C-alpha positions in Angstrom: -21.0 -7.1 -6.8 -20.0 -9.9 -5.1 -20.6 -12.4 -7.8 -18.5 -10.5 -10.2 -15.9 -10.1 -7.5 -15.8 -13.9 -7.2 -15.5 -14.4 -10.9 -12.6 -12.4 -11.1 -10.7 -13.2 -8.0 -11.9 -16.5 -6.8 -14.3 -18.0 -4.2 -12.3 -17.0 -1.2 -12.5 -13.3 -2.3 -16.0 -13.5 -3.0 -16.8 -15.0 0.3 -14.8 -12.5 2.1 -16.7 -9.6 0.4 -20.0 -11.1 1.0 -19.1 -11.5 4.6 -17.8 -7.9 4.7 -21.3 -6.6 3.2 -23.2 -8.7 5.7 -21.0 -7.4 8.6 -21.4 -3.9 7.6 -25.4 -4.4 7.2 -25.7 -5.6 10.7 -24.9 -2.5 12.6 -26.8 -0.4 10.1 -29.9 -2.5 10.5 -29.4 -2.3 14.4 -29.1 1.4 14.1 -32.2 1.9 12.2 -34.2 -0.5 14.4 -33.1 1.2 17.6 -34.0 4.5 16.3 -31.0 6.4 14.9 -33.3 8.6 12.8 -35.2 9.6 15.9 -31.6 10.5 17.8 -30.7 12.4 14.8 -34.0 14.4 14.6 -33.7 15.4 18.3 -29.8 15.9 18.4 -28.9 18.0 15.5 -25.2 18.0 16.5 -25.1 14.2 16.3 -26.7 14.4 12.7 -24.1 17.0 11.7 -21.3 14.8 13.1 -22.5 11.9 11.2 -22.7 14.1 8.1 -19.1 15.2 8.6 -17.7 11.8 9.1 -19.5 10.5 6.0 -18.1 13.6 4.0 -14.5 12.8 5.1 -14.9 9.2 4.4 -16.0 10.0 0.8 -13.1 12.6 0.3 -10.6 9.7 1.5 -12.3 7.4 -1.0 -11.9 9.7 -3.8 -8.5 10.8 -3.0 -7.5 7.0 -3.0 -9.1 6.4 -6.2 -7.4 9.6 -7.9 -4.0 8.6 -6.4 -4.4 4.8 -7.7 -5.6 6.2 -11.1 -2.6 8.5 -11.2 0.0 5.8 -10.4 -1.6 3.4 -12.8 -1.2 6.1 -15.7 2.2 6.9 -14.7 3.3 3.4 -14.9 1.7 2.9 -18.4 3.4 6.2 -19.3 6.9 5.0 -18.1 6.4 1.5 -19.6 5.6 3.1 -23.0 8.6 5.4 -22.7 11.0 2.6 -21.9 9.8 0.8 -25.1 10.6 3.8 -27.2 14.1 3.9 -26.0 16.8 2.6 -28.4 
């Protein structure tokens, strides 16, 4: 992912995404190392909260994707309509 991003957007963007992925991986590794799975097994409410937060995040990502697609589609339709005007 980072190599294709770098190819399309340049070195600085590729470096930024690589550092972002690395930065996200550190807390995940720490949580696993310190027993997040154990906590989630002994505290079902925490597990449910993590799942709900994950669902909300995925819904937010999906909503942004649909909104971006819709705006892009509308801009193409408007551009084509403007070309057809006499």
